[in-house]
N, C-alpha and C positions, 0 to 999 in steps of 0.2 A: 393166929389168923383170925380175922374178923368173923363173927358168927360161929365161932367154934362150938359153943354150947348147943346151938341149934343143929349143927351138922352132926354132933355126937348123938343127939336124940334121933335124928333121921337115920343114922347108921343102925341104931337099935330097932327102928321101925322097919327098915327096908333090907338090912343085911347087905349082900353084895350088889343090890340094885341101887345103892348110893355109891357113886364112883368119883374118885378124886385124883385119878392119874393125870399127868400132864397131857398125855395123848387124848384122853377122853375130853378134857377141858378144851383143848385146842380144836378138836373136831366140832365142838359146839360153839366156838367163838369165831368161826370163819363165815364168809358170806359170798354169794355169787356176784355181788355188786362191788362198789368202789369204796366201801367204808373200811376203816381200820379194824383189825381183829379186836375182839373184846372177850376175854375169857371169864367164865363163871368160876366160883370157888369149888363147886361140885355139881354133879349131874345126877338127878333122881329119875328112876324109871318106875312109876306107879303102874299097877295093873287094874285098879278099881277106883270107882268114885270115892269109896270110903278111904282109900289110901291118899287120894288127892286131898280130901277134906282134912285128914290127920296131918299131912304135910303143911297145909296152909295154916292150921292152928298153931303148929310149932313156929312157922315163919312169922306169923302175925305177932305172936308173943315176943319174939326176939327182933322184930322190925327188920327182917332179912328180905332183900329183894328176891322176887321170883319171876322168872321169864319163861313162858311156855314155848315149847319147841315142837314143830310138826315134822317136816322133812328138810327144813332149812333152805327152801328154794325162793323165799321172798327176795324182792329186789330193792327194798327200801330199808333194810337193816332191822326189820321188826324183831327178829329173834336174837339179836345181839345183846348180851347182858352187860350193858355199858356201866352199870354200877356194881358189877360182881354179883355175889350171892348165889342163888340156886337156879340152874336151868332145869325145867320140868319137861323131860322128854316123854312124850305121850305115845311113842311108837309101839309099846307093848299093850296099849289099850286099843286093840285092832280087831275086835270081834264085831261081826254083823249080828245084831241081837234079834231082829225079827223082820221078815219080809211079808208085807200085807199086799199080795198081788191084786186082790179084789178091789182094794182101796187105792192101789197105786202109790204106796208109800213104803218106806223102809226105816228101821231104827238101827243106828250104828254108833260105835264108840269113835272118839275123835281121831284115833290113829289109823283108821281104815283109809286107804288111798282110793282115788276114783277108779283106777284100773282094777284094783282088787274087787271093788263093789260091782263093777260092770261084768267082770268075769263070773262072779257069783250069780248075777241076775240073768245071764245069757239064756238059760232054759225057760225063763218066765215070759220072754217076749217083751220085757221092760228094760229100761236103762236110765242112767242118770247122765244128763247131757252136758253139764257144766264142765268145761274143758279149758283150763288155763294154760295148757301146754305141758308144763312139768307134771309129773305124777305126784301131785301134792296130796297131803292128808286132808280129809274132809273137815276136820276141826280147824286146821289152819286156813282152809278156804273160807270157812264161815267167819273166822276171826278177822280176816282181811277183806271180806266181802268180794271174793274173787269172781271173775266172769270168764272171758276168753272167747274162743272162736265161735261158739254156739250161742252167744248171748243175744245176737240179733234175732234169733228165733225163740229161744227159751228163757231169756232174761238172765239175771245174775244169781249168785247165792241168795241174795235178798229175797228173790221171788220163789226160791225153791227149798227154803227151810221152813217147816211147819212148827217145830217145837224144839226146845233145847233143855238140857240139864246143865247146870253150871255150879261151880264151887266159888263162893265169894272170898274176899281177902281174908276174912276171919275164920274160914272153914265151914260156914253155913252152906247147905246145899239147897238150891232152888230149882224149880221147873217152870218153864215159860211156854206158853202156847199149848196146843193139843193136836191130835191127829185130825180134827175137823178142818175143813178147807177154809173156813172163815170164822171170825169171832168179833163180837162187840164188847168184850169183857175186859175192863181194866186197862192199865197202861201197857203199851206194846213193848214189853221187856225183851222179847225175842229179837226184834229188830234193833233194839238198843245194843244188844250184845254182838249182833252181826256187824262186823266192821269196827269193833272196839279195840281190835289189835292186842288182846290180852291185857288191857289196862283196867277192865272193870270186873273180870271174873275169868275162871278157867272152864272152858266148855268141855264137858265130860260125856255128853251124849247128844246126838242129833236125830231128829225125825225129818226125813227128806221126801219131797215129792219125786215120783218117778214118771216116766213118759213111755209111750209105746214105741218099740223099734219100728222105724219106717219100712214100708214094703219095698221101696226102691230108693236107691241113693246113686246120684251121679255127681262126680266132681269135674271141675273144668279149670282151665287157665286161659288167659288171653293177655296180650300186651298192648301198650298204648304209647304214643309218641311222647307224652309228658305226664307227670304226676297229676297235673290239673285236669287233663282229659280223663284219667282213670277215676279221680275223685268225683268229677261231675257226672260220670257214668253211674257211679254208686248212688249219688243223690237222686238222680232221675229214677233209678231202679227202685229205691226205697219209696219214693213219692208215688210211683206207679202202683205200689202195693204187692209186688211179687214177693211171696213168702220165702225169702232166702233162708237156707239153713246156715250157710256161712258165706261171708264175702270179705275177703282180706286183701289189703294192699301191701305190696312190697315195692320199694323204689329201686332204681337202677343199681345203687350201691349195694343194697341187700342182695340183689341177684348176683352181683359180682362175688359176694361172700358165699352164696350157695355154690357157685361154680368152683370157687377155690376149695371149699370144704368138702364137697361131695361130687365134683365133676358133673354138675347138673346139665351143662351144655345149653343154658338158656341165653337168648339174646339179652344183652345188658341194657334193658329198657324197663320202665315201670310195668308191673304185672298185677292183675287181679287173680287170686285163687278163690274158687267158688265151690259151693256145694248146694245141690237141689235135693230135696227129699219129700216123700209122700207116696201116693199111688203111682204106678208106671205112667198113666195118662197125665197126671198132674206134673210129674217131673219133666216129661217131654214138653208140655206146654210152657212151664217155667223156663226151661232151658232155651226154647225157641224165642220166647218174649225177651229174655235177657240178651240173646245174641243180636236181636233186631235193635235193641237200645244201644248196645255196645258199638254197633256199626256206625251209629250217628256220631260217635266220639272217636272215630278212626281206629277202633280196635282191630287187631290182626291176630292170626295164628290161634283161633279159638279151637281148643282141643278138649275133648271129653275123656274122662276116665271112669269106666263102669265097673271094672273088676276090683274086688276088695283090695288086692295086692297093690294095684296102681293107686287107689285112693289113699291107702295107708302110707305109701311111700311119699305121696304129695304132701300129706299133712305132717308126716314125720319131719320132712324137710322144713316146712313152715315153723313147726314147733321148736326146731333146733336153731332158729334164727339167732338167738343170743350167742350160741356157741359158734355159729357160722360167722358172726361178727368178729369173733376173736381171730379168725383166719385173715381178716383184713388188717388187724392191728396186733401182730405177733408181739408177745411180751408186754402188752399193755392191759390195763383194766378197762372195763366198759362202763361208761355212764349209761344206764338204761332207765329212761324216764318216760312217763306217759302223761297225757292230758286228755280231756274229753270236752267236746263242744257240741252245740246244736248242729244237727246234720247239715243245715243250710250254710253253716259257717265253716264247714270242714275244709273246703278247698283253700280258703284264705288262711286258715290255721296251718295247714301242711305247707303251703307255699312260704308262709312267714318263717316257719321252722327251718326249712331248707335254706332260705335266703339269709337268715341270721347266722346259721352255722357257717356258711361259705364266706360271709363277711368277716368272720373270725378266723378264716383259714382252716376250717374243719370240714370233714367230709362225712355227712350224717347218714347213718342207716335208718330208714324209716319203714316200719311195718305197722299195720293197723287193723283193728277190728272195725273197719270203717263203716260198716252197716249201722253202727250205733254212735258214730261220731268220735270214736276212741282211737288214738294212734300212739305209737311208741317211737322214741328216737334213741338211737344208740351211737355213742361217740367214743373212740378209743383215746386214752390219755395215760400219761406217766404220772403215777401218784407221787413220785419224788420230785417232780418239776413244778415249782410254784407258778410259773407262767401258764402251763397247761391247766393246772388246777383253777387258776383265775379265769381262764377262758371258758371252762365248762360251767363254772359258777355263773358267769355272765350269760351264757347260753340258757342255762336252767331257769334263771330269773326271767329272761325275756320270754321263754316258752310259757311259764306260769302266768306272766302278765298278759300275754296274748290270749290265752285261754279264758282268763277272767274278763278281759275286755270284750270278748266275743260271746259272753253269756255262759261260759262253761265252768269247768272245775279243774283244779291243779292235779287231780288224779282220778282217772276213770276206773282203774282196777289195781294198780300197784299198791295203793294206800299211802299213808303218811310216814309211819315209822320214824326213822331218824331224818331222812333226807328232805322231807317237805314240811317239817314243822314251821320253818321260817315263813311259809306262805299262808299259814292258817289264819293269821290276823287279817290279811288282805281279802281272803275269801269269806270269812265268817264274821269278822268284826264283833259287834256286841254279843253275838250268839255264843262266843267263847265263854262268856260269864256263866250261863247255865251249864255249859259243858263242864267247866271246872267244878261247879257245884255238884254235879252228878258224880264226877270222879271223887270228890272229897267225901260225899255221902257213902259211896260204895267201897272206897279204899282209903279210909282216913289216914293211914300211916304211909300211903304212897308206895306200897311194896310191889304192886303188880306192874310189871314191865315199865319200871321208871325210866324217864328220859325219852319217852316216845309220844307221838301223836300231838299232845297239847304243848304249845310253846311256853 
């Protein structure tokens, strides 16, 4: 087998934490999206930065590909080892190393998940708000520059990582950033690694900003005659300056999926899912202001949820949108793709997405973190049917072109991975030259997550 010498050395280093069974390899070669399975030659489970560094020294010497793995929830195939080699599963690096509640920051290993962190923080009155839906690992969230439903209020991982420790392709360990809230010192390597999708280094430690738990939280839903009405309501709300905690769009097709998957009993019309947070007075004012704006766009059925159980049920339903989509397309894979545009262009982008899908005879599920111009489209298809594959390729290309035409980006949060490499030239043009130069400088043998991000 290829790389046998390297794998023998890794067995000596890790013992039974290097696994080569068919079941272990298959578990790390699957994905939630529509990409073909891709199996590694072996899976390593390091526990420390020193072990990751030793693994990378062996891999570098033998030119063996290494693909980092968090929880495997990415939707663009980031974690698939398409050139074989080693999958580096970081789930055993799951310790919370330090909580600095006075400074409102925390230091964690990359395998810590966001719910694990927030459970640990509950007694401090602080929490980490970035919520991509899946219980993703924080290392994976940094590597893919994740965001989610709370980004409209708190930003993305980019804004909430203060510092990183990372292992480079040749095994050297570097630290970037510090616990200080700002710096004018040197190149910003922290933000270079955030969103690099495991192609420039392996993140082994993160220092994250924390935020105070709000005094009061109210969730709400309302429905609209059309998607355009709902989106224009969002645009007006954001332009008015109401500090929304969450503001999410689901189209009528997604509502049908919720009804089938969880008997939600919702009218099959476009809905907004909302959350207001702050002091009790502020929340009441925000809610009233939004309801007044929504009425101008023919919103109906404005319902508040104040109890934690009700709020949790609402957001659990929203976060399970990908799985609810499967209820609409039994036995099919789901194309789950996202784009992001300037907020003023959102209505045109969403309308264009729905129109193109229906022109192709497809019924799209649309959900969106629309408060920051980001939305997701899901379409069921048969991976074995060339005609259906061609249709989703046509749709994906049209969606990417629309986003770029409107001044946006081909991905607001899913990332590039395998699925969107073909659009990088259109979005970045000559900027791909320095990107490739950075990759070559930091990973000269091309062993870190090869086949991803850069075309």
